[in-house]
N, C-alpha and C positions, 0 to 999 in steps of 0.2 A: 227494149226493146216493143216496140208499137205495133201491131196490126189495127191494120183499121177491121171493122169487127165483121165486116163481110152479113152473107144470108144463115141462118139460123136454120140448119137441116135437121138437128136432132138437141133433145136434152133429156136427159133421164142419166138416173141414177145408176149405173154399171159395177158388178164383184169383180169384175175382171178387165186390163185397159187390152188380155185378149180381142175381147168382142168391138170394140174399139177400130183395134185396127181392121180386122178383120170386117168391119163397114164398111173402111173407110178404100181397102181392096177392092172388096165389089162392089161399091158404085163409082168404083176409078173418081175417089176425091180428090181436088183440087182446093184446099184451104188449107183447116186448123183443126185442132182437138185441145180443147182444156179441159182439163183434169183435176179437180180440191179434191185431195182426200178425204179418210175421216174425220183423218190428223186435224185438216184448217180445218173441216166441218164444226168437231165438232172439240178443239182442245184449244182453236186459241191459234192451230198451227197454221206459216207464213208459207203461206206463195201457195204458186198454183202452177202444176205441166203444159205444156204447150207440143203437142207436137204435127208438125208439121209436113201436108203431103202432098204429093205431085199427083196426079195421073194414078190415086191410091194409095201411092208409092211413100214410105216414111223420108222424107229427104233433111229434118234440121228437127231439132227437140232444144226447149227454153224449160229453164223453173224460175217462176218472180219472183219468187223465196230466196231465193241464193244469188238467183244471177247466171247461174253456169249454162253451159249453153254447147249441146253437138253429142258426142256419148258422156261426156260427165253429166248433165242435166238429165235422167237415167236412171242415174243412182238416187237422186233427188226426189224423182219420182216414181219411184217403186218401193214406195212407202205402201201399208195395207191398205188394201182396201175397205168398201168399195168403194165408189170415187161418182162424183157430183161428174158429168161429163153433160159440154154447150160443142159442140159437133158443128160448125161455124161454112162454107163457103163462098170462095172468093178466087177471084180474078188473078187468074197468073201470074195478068202483071204486075197486082197491086203484093204478090210472094217474092221477086224479081229481083229483089233487094239481100232479103234471108236465102234464099238459093245462090245467089253469086255468089256470097261470106263464106270463107270457110269455117270460122270463126261453131256457125249453127250444123253447122252438115255430121250427117252420121251416114253409117251404113248403113243401108237401108232393110237387111235382115237384121237388124242389132234390137230392134224393139222387141220383133218378136221373139226373142234368144232373150231379152232382160227382163220384160215385160210379164213377159205370158209365158211363159218358157215354152214357145209349142215349136221344135222346130218345122212340123206339117206347114203352121204358117209364116217360118220363116222363109222357105222353100219353096213355097208357094208368091212372098213376097220379090225374090232374089226372078225367078222365075218370068215375077210381072215388070221389072227392071227394066229400062231402056239400056238399048246398048250399050249407047259411048256413057252410060250411065254405068254399069256395070264394067267396065274396062276400065274407066277409072279406079271404080272399087278392085276390082284384082289386083289394081298397079299400086292400090294402097298395101294393100296386105300381102304382095308380095314381101317388101322389105318384113311383116311381124311372123310369117310361115318362116323366112330367116334364124331372123330371133329363136324361136322358138326352136327350129331346128338342131341351132345349136345349142342353146340348152338341155335339149335333150342328153347332149352326146358329154356324155361323165367323165370320161378319159378328156377329151378336151379343155374341163374346169377346172378338174383331179391334178392336168399338168400346166394350169397357167396359176393356180393357185398356189403348186411349192413353186416355183421361177419369182412371185407373188414374196411366199417363203423366203426364199433362198436371197431375194434383194434388198428383202429389209436386213436381216439375220449380215450382211455384208456391207451396206450405210452404220446397222449402230456400230459395227466394231468400225467404220473409218470414224464414226462422230466417237471412238473411248465407251462408246454403257456397253455392261457390262450383265451377263444373263445371270 
């Protein structure tokens, strides 16, 4: 992923990614944050995390070392701090290819949950998320909620497991396997 450099608005060392997320949200930043962890700085770790914002709300993520994107990139960004932060303001049109690509997108509150472990910041982020984006997010998580509800139903899972065992025994008999 190649982003235009943009206008550098802040450069410093931060101990917590939550500071970055809160700053972007409060300033309604459209642009991106480049985060290099202490591992990358001190131990020749590879790559930096990039969080992309639209009006202060996280809209995408990428890790330059692993080339992971979206929610997967958050795992690579979530190494121990401190982080060297560069915060860039960038025209929304320059970020359009990233915003339009499903590859980089992530639920708006996910960075606050995974990187900062801050439920309050996650709620504030969702409140600042535009309605159309919040609707997209709710639709995409509806399937996940259904899966979670299914996995929580121990009776259904036990029933499926028992049917699978019965089918396996039946096939073993058909194929001549002995138990």
